[in-house]
C-alpha positions in Angstrom: -18.0 12.7 19.5 -18.1 11.5 15.9 -19.8 8.1 15.6 -18.1 5.9 13.1 -19.3 2.9 11.1 -17.8 0.6 13.8 -20.8 1.1 16.0 -23.2 0.6 13.1 -21.7 -2.8 12.3 -21.4 -3.9 16.0 -25.1 -3.1 16.5 -26.2 -4.9 13.3 -24.2 -8.0 14.1 -25.5 -8.4 17.7 -22.5 -10.5 18.9 -20.6 -10.0 22.1 -17.7 -8.7 20.1 -16.8 -8.0 16.5 -13.2 -8.5 15.3 -12.3 -7.0 11.9 -9.0 -7.6 10.2 -9.6 -7.4 6.4 -8.1 -4.1 5.0 -11.3 -3.0 3.1 -13.6 -3.8 6.0 -11.2 -2.2 8.5 -11.1 0.9 6.2 -14.9 1.0 6.3 -14.9 1.1 10.1 -12.0 3.6 10.6 -11.8 5.5 7.3 -8.1 4.7 7.2 -6.2 2.7 4.6 -3.7 0.5 6.4 -2.0 -2.8 5.7 -2.2 -4.1 9.3 -4.5 -3.9 12.3 -7.6 -5.1 14.1 -10.8 -3.3 15.0 -12.4 -4.8 18.1 -15.9 -3.6 19.0 -17.9 -4.6 22.1 -20.4 -2.9 24.5 -17.6 -0.8 26.0 -16.7 0.8 22.6 -14.4 0.4 19.6 -10.6 0.1 19.5 -8.2 0.1 16.6 -5.1 -2.0 17.4 -2.2 -1.4 15.0 1.6 -1.2 15.0 4.0 1.7 15.2 3.9 2.3 11.4 0.3 3.6 11.7 0.0 4.6 15.4 0.7 8.3 15.1 -1.4 8.9 12.0 -4.3 6.8 13.2 -4.3 8.5 16.6 -4.5 11.9 14.9 -7.1 10.8 12.3 -9.5 9.2 14.9 -9.2 11.9 17.5 -12.7 12.9 18.5 -14.3 9.7 17.2 -15.7 6.7 19.0 -12.6 4.6 18.1 -9.7 4.5 20.5 -6.2 3.7 19.0 -3.8 1.4 20.8 -0.6 -0.3 19.9 -1.1 -4.0 19.2 0.5 -6.2 21.8 0.3 -9.6 20.3 -0.6 -12.4 20.2 -4.2 -12.0 19.0 -5.4 -14.2 21.9 -4.5 -11.4 24.3 -7.3 -9.2 22.7 -9.9 -11.8 23.1 -9.6 -12.8 26.7 -12.9 -12.6 28.6 -15.1 -13.1 25.5 -17.3 -16.1 24.9 -18.5 -15.0 21.5 -16.8 -13.1 18.6 -18.0 -12.2 15.1 -15.7 -12.3 12.1 -16.2 -12.2 8.3 -16.3 -16.0 7.8 -15.9 -16.1 4.0 -12.8 -13.9 4.4 -11.3 -15.8 7.3 -8.7 -18.6 6.5 -9.2 -22.0 8.0 -6.1 -21.7 10.3 -7.5 -18.3 11.6 -10.8 -19.9 12.2 -9.3 -22.8 14.1 -7.2 -20.4 16.1 -10.4 -18.7 17.3 -12.2 -21.9 17.8 -9.4 -23.3 19.9 -9.9 -20.4 22.3 -13.3 -21.8 23.1 -15.1 -19.0 21.4 -18.5 -19.2 19.7 -17.9 -17.8 16.2 -20.5 -15.6 14.5 -20.5 -14.3 10.9 -20.3 -10.5 10.5 -20.3 -10.6 6.7 -24.0 -9.9 6.1 -23.9 -6.8 8.2 -20.9 -5.5 6.2 -22.5 -6.3 2.9 -25.8 -4.6 3.7 -24.1 -1.5 5.2 -21.4 -1.0 2.5 -23.7 -1.6 -0.5 -25.8 1.5 0.3 -23.5 4.5 0.3 -23.6 7.4 2.8 -23.3 10.9 1.5 -19.6 11.2 2.3 -19.0 8.0 0.4 -20.9 9.3 -2.6 -19.0 12.5 -2.5 -15.7 10.6 -2.7 -16.9 8.4 -5.5 -18.2 11.4 -7.5 -14.8 13.0 -7.1 -13.1 9.9 -8.4 -15.5 9.8 -11.3 -14.9 13.5 -12.2 -11.1 12.9 -12.2 -11.5 9.9 -14.4 -13.6 11.9 -16.8 -11.2 14.8 -17.0 -8.1 12.5 -17.4 -9.7 10.5 -20.2 -10.7 13.7 -22.1 -7.2 15.0 -21.8 -5.8 11.7 -22.9 -7.5 11.6 -26.3 -5.3 14.4 -27.7 -2.2 12.7 -26.5 -2.7 9.3 -28.2 -0.4 9.0 -31.2 0.3 6.3 -33.8 3.1 4.0 -32.7 2.4 4.4 -28.9 2.2 1.1 -27.0 -0.7 0.0 -24.9 1.5 0.4 -21.8 2.4 4.0 -22.8 -1.3 5.0 -23.2 -2.1 3.4 -19.8 0.8 5.2 -18.1 -0.3 8.5 -19.6 -3.8 8.0 -18.4 -2.6 7.0 -14.9 -0.3 10.0 -14.7 -3.2 12.3 -15.7 -5.5 10.9 -13.0 -2.8 11.3 -10.3 -2.0 14.8 -11.5 -5.7 15.7 -11.1 -5.7 14.4 -7.5 -6.3 10.7 -7.5 -4.3 8.6 -4.9 -4.0 5.7 -7.4 -5.9 3.5 -9.7 -8.9 1.4 -8.9 -7.4 -1.6 -10.7 -4.7 -2.3 -13.3 -5.7 -0.1 -16.3 -6.7 -2.0 -19.4 -5.7 -0.6 -22.8 -6.4 -2.9 -25.7 -5.6 -2.1 -29.4 -7.2 -3.7 -32.4 -8.0 -7.4 -32.0 -6.8 -7.3 -28.4 -10.1 -5.5 -27.6 -11.9 -8.9 -28.1 -10.4 -10.1 -24.8 -12.6 -8.6 -22.0 -9.8 -8.4 -19.5 -6.8 -8.0 -21.8 -3.4 -7.7 -20.2 -2.1 -4.3 -21.3 1.2 -4.9 -23.1 3.5 -3.6 -25.8 1.2 -3.8 -28.9 1.7 -0.6 -30.9 -1.1 1.5 -32.2 -1.8 1.6 -35.9 -4.2 3.7 -38.0 -7.7 2.2 -38.0 -7.3 0.4 -34.7 -10.1 0.0 -32.2 -9.0 1.2 -28.8 -10.7 -0.1 -25.6 -9.7 1.5 -22.3 -11.0 0.3 -19.0 -9.9 2.6 -16.2 -10.7 4.1 -12.8 -9.0 5.9 -9.9 -9.3 6.3 -6.2 -10.1 9.3 -4.0 -10.1 8.9 -0.3 -10.1 5.1 -0.7 -13.2 5.0 -3.0 -13.2 3.9 -6.6 -14.5 4.9 -10.0 -14.8 2.6 -13.0 -15.3 3.5 -16.6 -14.7 2.0 -20.1 -14.7 3.7 -23.4 -14.2 2.2 -26.9 -13.0 4.5 -29.6 -11.5 4.3 -33.1 -8.1 5.6 -34.0 -8.7 7.1 -37.4 -11.4 6.3 -39.9 -10.1 3.8 -42.5 -13.7 3.2 -43.8 -13.3 -0.5 -42.9 -15.4 -0.5 -39.7 -19.0 -0.6 -41.0 -19.8 -3.7 -38.8 -18.0 -2.2 -35.8 -20.0 1.0 -36.1 -23.3 -0.9 -36.3 -22.5 -3.0 -33.3 -21.3 0.0 -31.3 -24.6 1.7 -31.8 -26.4 -1.4 -30.4 -24.1 -1.7 -27.4 -24.7 2.0 -26.6 -28.4 1.5 -26.9 -28.3 -1.4 -24.5 -26.2 0.7 -22.1 -28.8 3.6 -22.3 -31.8 1.2 -21.8 -30.4 0.3 -18.4 -30.1 3.9 -17.4 -33.6 4.6 -18.6 -35.4 1.6 -17.0 -33.6 0.5 -13.9 -35.3 1.6 -10.7 -34.9 0.9 -7.0 -36.6 -2.3 -5.9 -35.5 -4.2 -9.0 -33.2 -7.2 -8.8 -29.8 -7.4 -10.4 -31.2 -10.0 -12.8 -34.0 -7.6 -14.0 -31.4 -4.9 -14.5 -29.2 -7.2 -16.5 -32.1 -8.2 -18.7 -32.6 -4.7 -20.2 -29.3 -4.8 -21.9 -29.1 -8.6 -22.6 -32.6 -8.7 -23.9 -32.0 -5.8 -26.3 -28.7 -7.4 -27.6 -30.5 -10.7 -28.1 -32.8 -9.1 -30.7 -29.7 -8.8 -32.9 -28.1 -12.1 -32.0 -25.4 -10.3 -30.0 -26.3 -11.7 -26.5 -24.0 -14.7 -27.1 -21.1 -12.3 -27.4 -22.0 -10.6 -24.1 -20.0 -12.9 -22.0 -20.0 -11.2 -18.6 -22.5 -9.6 -16.2 -24.0 -6.2 -16.7 -22.5 -4.7 -13.6 -21.1 -4.8 -10.1 -21.1 -2.6 -7.0 -18.4 0.0 -6.6 -17.1 1.6 -3.4 -14.0 0.9 -1.3 -13.7 -2.1 -3.6 -14.1 -1.8 -7.4 -16.1 -5.1 -7.3 -18.6 -5.5 -4.5 -22.3 -5.9 -3.9 -24.7 -5.5 -5.6 -24.2 -7.6 -8.7 -26.2 -7.2 -11.9 -26.2 -10.6 -13.7 -28.6 -13.1 -15.3 -28.9 -14.9 -11.9 -28.5 -12.1 -9.4 -31.3 -11.7 -6.9 -29.6 -8.7 -5.2 -32.2 -5.9 -4.7 -31.2 -2.5 -6.1 -31.7 0.3 -3.6 -31.3 4.1 -3.6 -27.8 5.0 -2.6 -26.2 2.0 -4.3 -23.3 2.6 -6.7 -22.7 0.1 -9.5 -21.4 -0.2 -13.1 -23.5 -0.3 -16.3 -21.2 -2.1 -18.7 -22.7 -4.1 -21.6 -20.0 -5.4 -23.9 -19.7 -7.7 -26.9 -16.5 -9.5 -28.0 -15.7 -11.1 -31.3 -12.7 -13.4 -30.9 -9.7 -12.3 -32.9 -11.5 -9.3 -34.4 -12.8 -6.6 -32.0 -14.6 -5.9 -28.7 -16.8 -3.1 -27.5 -17.6 -2.2 -23.9 -19.3 1.0 -22.8 -19.2 1.5 -19.0 -20.2 4.1 -16.6 -20.2 4.3 -12.8 -23.8 5.0 -11.8 -25.9 5.4 -8.7 -29.6 5.2 -7.8 -31.1 8.4 -6.6 -34.8 9.0 -6.0 -35.5 5.7 -7.7 -33.7 6.5 -10.9 -30.2 5.9 -12.4 -27.8 8.9 -12.2 -24.6 8.6 -14.1 -21.4 9.6 -12.2 -19.0 9.2 -15.1 -20.1 11.4 -18.0 -17.7 11.7 -20.9 -19.3 11.4 -24.3 -20.3 7.9 -25.2 -21.2 8.5 -28.9 -18.6 6.9 -31.1 -15.4 8.9 -31.0 -12.8 8.8 -33.8 -9.5 10.3 -32.9 
């Protein structure tokens, strides 16, 4: 019998029962991406309760595992009869849901810490899926560069990239693709729109895809043609790239997110660029494109082998241009290993 993550979480929480409803947490337990269902774990085992939309597929997928599949027969109160204690992810549980459980006379325990600790350090199968998502993102971006033409809109470039990622095997995107031309690149999370590409524009593309429910995340900043008017941009680009590489060269397991962030932020500060670095250095990547650990000026999260996170220093000059260079990376044998690997030297297309 294949042992799933449901037993791992139940053992770590230590409550009489663990009830999991949130889609990402439910996926971690079952390996299935579904929009509805509950996983209930106790000393007798694990059961995935879902509706008829997923019953057949879930039964087939979980055959031979330690998770039974049953059709949900509501209301939820029916599943919790006989328990005195149940664990849920408190920060992800609405107040009405909490009161509903409390009104059953249940002692409510928090399962969130167990999920965070387990999900932040990836197992080999998770790393394999993230690597595949990164490989697809790399190949799609490389193919995209030859397809970018003057007059294309940001939306058209984003659509082309998303098509390429799907064609290469991705199930979808990790998040809404960001394509920013010219001065739009100075907005860190620009909303991709209908701005058309002109010669000499900076192009910032933040993108990623999913494979088996796991994400990749990458950002590249390039120039569309050399109009000889980008001397300052080129100088700053080199400094952002150096900050990015310093993180890869110096971050080790056992450091805090704050210490990791300082390698990039401290270097940029030497050139007065830190005040334009307006977001954190990185975030964990897995089932969610933003999860633990976080690398920021205040983060005390301890970095460990097997964690996957972004390395993405960026600087943004309002109304002028922005530069962000991002890779998905992991810690292996105490050192940073990059999982996205397209060329980061300044590309002019």
